[in-house]
C-alpha positions, 0 to 999 in steps of 0.5 A, spaced: 500 500 500 502 506 498 503 512 502 505 519 500 508 525 503 510 532 501 517 534 503 523 539 502 529 536 499 535 540 498 537 540 491 542 534 489 547 539 487 547 543 493 552 543 499 547 541 504 545 535 500 553 533 499 554 534 506 548 529 507 551 524 502 557 524 506 553 523 513 548 517 510 554 514 506 550 516 499 556 515 494 562 510 493 567 510 498 564 515 502 561 511 508 567 507 509 571 513 509 567 517 513 565 512 518 573 510 520 573 518 522 567 517 526 567 517 534 562 511 535 562 504 533 560 503 526 554 498 528 551 504 532 551 509 526 547 503 522 542 503 528 542 511 529 541 512 522 536 507 520 530 511 521 533 517 517 535 513 511 528 510 510 525 516 510 531 520 506 534 527 508 528 531 508 524 536 512 517 534 512 511 539 510 506 534 509 507 527 513 506 521 510 499 519 508 494 514 505 490 517 499 483 517 500 478 512 496 479 514 489 484 519 489 490 518 484 497 520 484 496 524 479 490 528 483 495 529 488 500 532 483 495 536 480 493 539 487 501 540 489 502 543 482 497 549 483 499 550 490 506 551 488 503 556 483 501 561 489 507 561 493 514 564 491 521 562 492 524 564 499 531 564 502 531 559 508 535 562 514 542 559 516 541 552 519 543 550 526 545 543 528 540 542 534 538 536 539 531 536 539 528 532 544 531 525 543 534 526 536 539 531 532 537 535 526 538 541 522 533 547 524 533 554 521 536 560 526 530 564 525 523 563 523 520 564 516 513 567 515 513 564 508 515 557 510 510 557 515 504 559 510 507 554 505 507 549 510 500 550 513 497 551 506 500 544 504 496 541 509 490 544 508 490 543 500 491 536 501 486 535 507 480 532 502 485 528 498 488 524 505 485 518 508 484 520 516 488 516 521 485 511 524 484 510 532 490 506 532 495 511 529 492 517 533 493 513 540 500 512 537 501 519 537 498 520 544 503 516 547 508 522 546 504 526 552 500 531 547 498 538 549 491 540 549 493 544 543 496 538 539 490 533 541 486 538 537 491 539 531 491 531 531 483 531 531 483 536 526 489 535 521 491 528 523 498 529 526 499 533 532 505 537 530 502 541 524 500 549 524 502 553 530 506 546 532 510 545 526 517 545 527 521 545 520 527 540 521 531 536 517 533 529 521 540 527 522 539 521 527 534 517 530 532 517 537 538 517 541 537 513 548 544 514 551 546 521 553 553 519 553 553 519 545 551 526 544 557 529 545 561 525 540 555 525 535 555 533 535 562 533 534 561 528 528 555 532 525 559 539 526 565 536 522 560 534 516 555 539 516 557 546 519 560 549 513 554 547 509 548 549 514 551 556 514 550 557 507 543 560 505 539 556 501 533 558 497 526 554 498 524 553 491 520 547 490 516 542 494 517 534 493 512 529 492 515 522 495 512 515 496 513 509 500 510 503 497 509 496 502 514 499 507 520 500 502 524 506 503 521 513 500 522 515 493 522 522 491 517 522 485 517 529 483 519 536 484 514 542 484 517 549 483 514 555 486 512 561 483 509 559 476 502 561 473 496 558 473 494 558 481 487 559 480 485 552 477 485 548 484 481 550 490 482 545 497 475 546 497 473 543 491 469 537 492 468 534 486 476 532 486 476 533 478 483 533 475 484 541 473 488 542 466 495 544 468 498 550 466 504 550 471 510 546 470 512 541 465 506 536 467 510 530 466 508 524 471 512 518 473 519 521 472 521 518 479 528 520 481 533 516 485 531 515 492 533 521 496 538 517 500 541 510 499 542 506 505 
């Protein structure tokens, strides 16, 4: 069964993507060379990086979801295409290596109104195309001791960390249970990401990704921000008819390489 997600994925030729490839081991010889220089045992890195490798190096805009009955990949793509038409590219602030609750990630050094608006509208636009989470999934989210506001967001939007609770971040590790490993990991991350994270980068596109039968997510298509034809899609369109495309190349099925190879 397919799940779709909308991510920010750094452009493949960017310094940030190159740093991520070194960290996750995504080019020939990199994993062995970099692992030898790291401060923890190789098996620990395989465990710590397993989760991020499955989902790929990204920042979540719309968390993974099952499409509603009758909703196709083409319809989701069309909705995203016309959503992106209504937003212009913008600069992201420099990123900071952060230990957020239980894991390391990169977070912007300052808030960005354009990012908050884009993330919120993405969730709103896709609401009618998503299958609501079942009670088992909601209970899984509630295990994190949600606040009353997060519970309301879970009930309305299907995920507790959206809207005003949304925190843009690019995950670098999975959960770290041993606090004694934190200093060593931080030093490793600084050596690889410090320079790339300080370079300002344009947020210029949204990425549609797919997870099929539990396999690692694949990047299906990049949707550029800021092109004409935005009025053809409405998130409140109840007929779910596929609008005629006037924005972007309209090509479907050009699957990119999985975001980060394991």
